[in-house]
C-alpha positions as CSV (number, residue, x, y, z in Angstrom):
1,M,143.4,42.2,38.2
2,A,143.1,39.1,37.8
3,D,139.4,38.8,36.8
4,V,140.5,41.1,34.2
5,S,140.0,40.8,30.4
6,L,142.3,42.1,28.3
7,E,141.4,41.0,24.7
8,I,139.9,44.7,23.5
9,S,142.5,47.8,23.4
10,S,140.3,49.6,25.4
11,D,140.1,47.0,28.0
12,R,144.2,47.0,28.2
13,I,144.1,51.1,28.7
14,S,141.6,50.9,31.2
15,A,143.9,48.4,33.0
16,G,146.9,50.7,32.9
17,Q,144.9,53.8,33.7
18,E,143.3,51.8,36.8
19,A,147.4,50.9,37.7
20,G,148.1,54.9,37.5
21,N,145.2,55.8,39.2
22,K,146.3,53.4,42.4
23,Y,149.9,54.2,42.1
24,T,149.3,58.5,42.4
25,H,146.5,57.6,45.4
26,T,148.8,55.2,47.1
27,L,152.1,57.9,46.7
28,E,149.8,60.5,47.9
29,S,148.6,58.7,51.1
30,I,152.4,58.2,51.8
31,R,153.2,61.7,51.5
32,D,150.3,63.2,53.5
33,D,151.2,60.6,55.9
34,L,154.8,62.3,56.4
35,D,153.3,65.7,55.8
36,K,151.2,65.0,59.4
37,A,153.7,66.2,61.5
38,D,153.0,70.1,61.3
39,N,157.0,71.1,60.3
40,T,157.6,69.2,63.9
41,G,160.1,66.9,61.8
42,T,159.3,63.3,60.6
43,S,161.2,59.9,62.3
44,L,163.5,58.5,60.9
45,G,161.7,54.9,61.3
46,R,158.9,57.2,60.0
47,M,160.8,57.9,56.9
48,V,162.4,54.5,56.7
49,E,158.8,52.8,56.4
50,A,157.5,55.7,53.6
51,Q,160.4,54.5,51.5
52,L,159.3,50.5,51.7
53,Q,155.7,51.6,51.4
54,M,156.6,53.6,48.0
55,T,159.1,50.8,46.9
56,E,156.2,48.1,47.8
57,A,154.0,50.7,45.5
58,D,156.4,50.9,42.9
59,T,156.7,47.1,42.9
60,R,152.9,46.3,42.4
61,Y,152.8,49.8,39.5
62,N,154.8,47.5,37.8
63,I,153.1,44.4,37.5
64,E,149.8,45.9,37.5
65,M,151.2,48.3,34.3
66,G,153.3,45.4,33.0
67,I,150.7,42.9,32.9
68,P,148.7,45.0,29.8
69,N,151.5,46.9,28.5
70,K,153.0,42.6,27.8
71,V,149.5,42.0,26.0
72,A,149.5,45.2,23.9
73,K,152.8,44.4,22.7
74,A,152.4,41.0,21.9
75,V,149.0,42.3,20.0
76,N,151.5,44.9,17.9
77,D,153.8,41.7,17.2
78,A,151.2,39.5,16.0
79,S,149.3,42.6,13.5
80,K,153.2,43.0,12.0
81,S,153.7,39.2,11.3
82,V,150.0,39.4,9.6
83,K,151.9,42.3,7.2
């Protein structure tokens, strides 16, 4: 994400979509790891681990999505001041 240009609106949209796709994939991966037990139950430690992984995924998503949103808001605010 550090080398992404956000000057063009389509770049900001793409960055947001990529962040959403990575977030969805990460959550599905966490869920799949929990489902591997084949109805034998999941240990408390594994559930805590999954919760921490989801918290990390949420944080990464908010950062990666927040950057293009902040740029889009700045562009929108600047266009309003031109009017």
